[in-house]
Every structure is written in C-alpha cells, then in structure tokens.
C-alpha positions in Angstrom: 88.0 82.6 -1.4 90.4 84.1 -3.9 93.0 81.9 -5.6 95.9 83.5 -7.4 97.5 81.6 -10.2 101.2 81.9 -10.8 103.3 80.7 -13.7 105.4 78.4 -11.4 103.0 76.9 -8.9 101.4 73.5 -8.8 98.9 71.5 -6.7 99.3 68.0 -5.5 95.9 66.3 -5.6 94.6 63.0 -4.2 92.9 60.6 -6.6 89.5 62.2 -5.7 90.8 65.7 -6.5 91.4 66.8 -3.0 94.4 69.2 -2.9 96.9 68.0 -0.3 99.7 70.4 -1.1 100.9 73.3 -3.1 104.5 73.9 -4.4 106.4 76.0 -6.7 109.3 78.3 -7.3 109.3 82.1 -7.2 111.9 83.6 -9.5 114.0 86.2 -7.7 116.4 87.1 -10.5 117.9 85.4 -13.6 119.7 82.7 -11.6 117.9 82.2 -8.3 114.4 81.1 -7.4 112.8 80.5 -4.0 111.4 77.0 -3.8 108.5 76.4 -1.5 106.0 73.7 -0.5 102.9 73.8 1.8 101.0 70.6 2.5 98.3 69.1 4.7 99.2 66.1 6.9 97.4 63.9 4.3 100.5 64.2 2.1 102.1 61.6 4.3 99.7 59.0 2.9 101.6 59.3 -0.3 105.2 59.1 0.8 106.3 56.6 -1.8 104.8 58.6 -4.6 106.3 61.8 -3.3 109.8 60.2 -3.1 109.4 58.8 -6.6 108.1 62.1 -8.2 110.3 64.6 -6.4 113.3 64.3 -8.7 111.1 64.8 -11.8 109.6 68.0 -10.2 113.0 69.3 -9.1 114.1 69.0 -12.7 111.1 71.1 -13.7 111.7 73.7 -11.0 115.3 73.9 -12.2 114.1 74.8 -15.7 112.7 78.0 -14.1 116.0 78.8 -12.3 119.4 77.0 -12.1 119.7 77.8 -8.4 116.8 77.2 -6.0 116.6 77.5 -2.3 114.9 78.8 0.8 114.9 78.7 4.6 113.5 75.9 6.7 112.7 75.8 10.4 115.5 73.8 12.1 112.9 72.0 14.2 111.4 70.4 11.0 113.8 67.5 11.1 111.7 65.2 8.8 111.8 67.7 6.0 115.5 68.7 6.6 116.3 65.0 6.0 114.1 64.9 2.9 115.8 68.0 1.4 119.3 66.5 2.1 118.1 63.3 0.3 117.0 65.4 -2.7 120.5 66.9 -2.9 120.0 70.3 -1.3 123.0 71.7 0.5 122.7 73.5 3.8 124.5 76.8 3.8 124.1 78.3 7.2 121.9 78.5 10.2 120.3 81.8 11.3 119.7 81.4 15.0 117.4 84.4 15.3 115.2 84.2 12.1 111.7 85.3 11.4 108.9 86.6 13.5 109.4 84.2 16.4 113.3 84.6 16.2 113.9 80.8 15.9 116.7 78.9 14.3 116.3 78.4 10.5 118.6 76.7 8.0 119.3 78.2 4.6 119.4 75.6 1.9 120.0 75.6 -1.9 120.5 73.3 -4.8 122.2 74.0 -8.1 121.0 72.4 -11.3 123.3 69.5 -12.3 
C-alpha cells in the first residue's frame, strides 16, 4: 500500500490508533481550497467529540485558505445538516453531476 502525505491532510484516529477518517483541504488558488473528508462508519461512535472538535479544525483549515468548499451528494442528508450546522452555505444544486449524473449540492464557507 502506498500512502501519500500532503501538507494539508490529517487522520482521525481512535484511542487504539485505528484510523477512522481522513480530512483536509486542497488549495486551488490563493483564496479557495477544496475541503474534504472520508470516514468509516466507526466515526459515528465519536459524534460528540466530532461536534466539539469540528470548529477548531475549521479554523485550522481556514488558515490554509479563507474560502473553503466542495460538492456533496444531495442524498447525504446527515452530512448536509452537519455542514449547515458548521456554517457552510449551500450555493446551488447541480442535478446532473458526476459519473452517475446525480444531484449534488455545492457548498462553501468564508473565514469569519
């Protein structure tokens, strides 16, 4: 297995060191970065910690770029609610997005 290390990527680990998620920001230009997160279902065991730590990490991601955003599958309602709670704005819905041509929401957040 090959693991690439980037400057703006982090791992979320359980107490025993098991990686339950990866997240980061990919700088696109001087102002905008694509924010991303990939997790296993095990992350849901740590909902309270995730809610508590998310604002701290958003501040860190915003140090990389003042404007961060991405697209999210419109069917992913749990994470859409979470992004809204974190202060992301939903800009538009592309109804024919990606390989499967499904509805995706574009979201973004500007550093305060």
